[in-house]
C-alpha positions in Angstrom: 272.9 2.3 148.2 271.8 3.7 144.7 270.7 1.7 141.8 273.7 1.8 140.2 275.4 0.9 143.3 273.7 -2.0 143.9 273.4 -3.5 140.4 277.4 -3.1 140.2 277.8 -4.9 143.6 275.3 -7.6 142.3 277.6 -8.1 139.2 280.3 -8.5 141.6 279.1 -11.0 143.7 278.1 -12.9 140.4 281.6 -12.8 139.3 283.0 -14.3 142.6 280.3 -17.0 142.7 281.4 -18.0 139.1 285.2 -17.9 139.9 284.2 -19.9 143.3 282.3 -22.6 141.1 285.3 -22.8 138.6 287.6 -23.4 141.3 289.7 -20.1 141.0 288.6 -18.4 144.1 289.4 -20.1 147.3 288.1 -17.6 149.9 287.2 -13.8 150.3 287.2 -11.5 153.0 286.2 -7.9 153.6 288.7 -5.3 154.8 287.1 -4.3 158.3 288.6 -0.9 158.5 288.1 2.5 157.2 289.0 1.3 153.7 286.8 -0.2 151.5 287.8 -3.4 149.7 288.6 -7.0 150.2 291.4 -9.6 150.4 290.9 -12.8 147.7 292.8 -16.2 148.0 292.9 -17.4 144.3 294.1 -20.9 143.3 296.1 -20.3 140.3 298.9 -21.9 137.8 300.8 -18.8 137.9 300.8 -15.2 139.0 299.3 -14.0 135.6 296.2 -16.7 135.7 295.5 -14.8 139.3 296.2 -11.6 138.1 293.3 -12.6 135.4 290.8 -13.5 137.6 291.2 -10.3 139.7 290.9 -8.6 136.4 287.9 -10.3 135.6 285.8 -8.3 138.2 283.6 -5.8 136.7 284.6 -2.8 139.2 288.3 -4.0 138.3 287.8 -4.2 134.7 286.1 -0.7 134.7 289.0 0.8 136.6 287.1 1.6 139.6 289.2 -0.3 141.7 292.9 -1.0 141.9 294.3 -4.9 142.7 297.5 -5.8 144.2 298.8 -9.6 143.9 300.8 -10.9 146.4 302.1 -14.5 145.7 302.3 -17.0 148.5 303.5 -20.5 148.9 303.3 -23.0 151.6 305.5 -22.6 154.8 307.6 -25.1 155.1 307.8 -25.1 158.7 304.3 -26.9 158.4 305.4 -29.7 156.5 308.7 -30.8 158.5 308.0 -34.1 160.0 308.3 -34.5 163.8 
């Protein structure tokens, strides 16, 4: 890894830790495939808030990484009383 790549990676991790401490980033997983990337679970009040958090990562802000936002909601089947 080049020094520039290492610095960019450190910046990404620092932003992730910051969002985690603030309660916005709940979890992050690396994609285990030939593709490089991650899946992040954000806690947000709106899609716009979630997108703003994703956009705040340095590589996203620089246009080096693309994001796709997928809204999730609780599955009602797990909340039924048996």
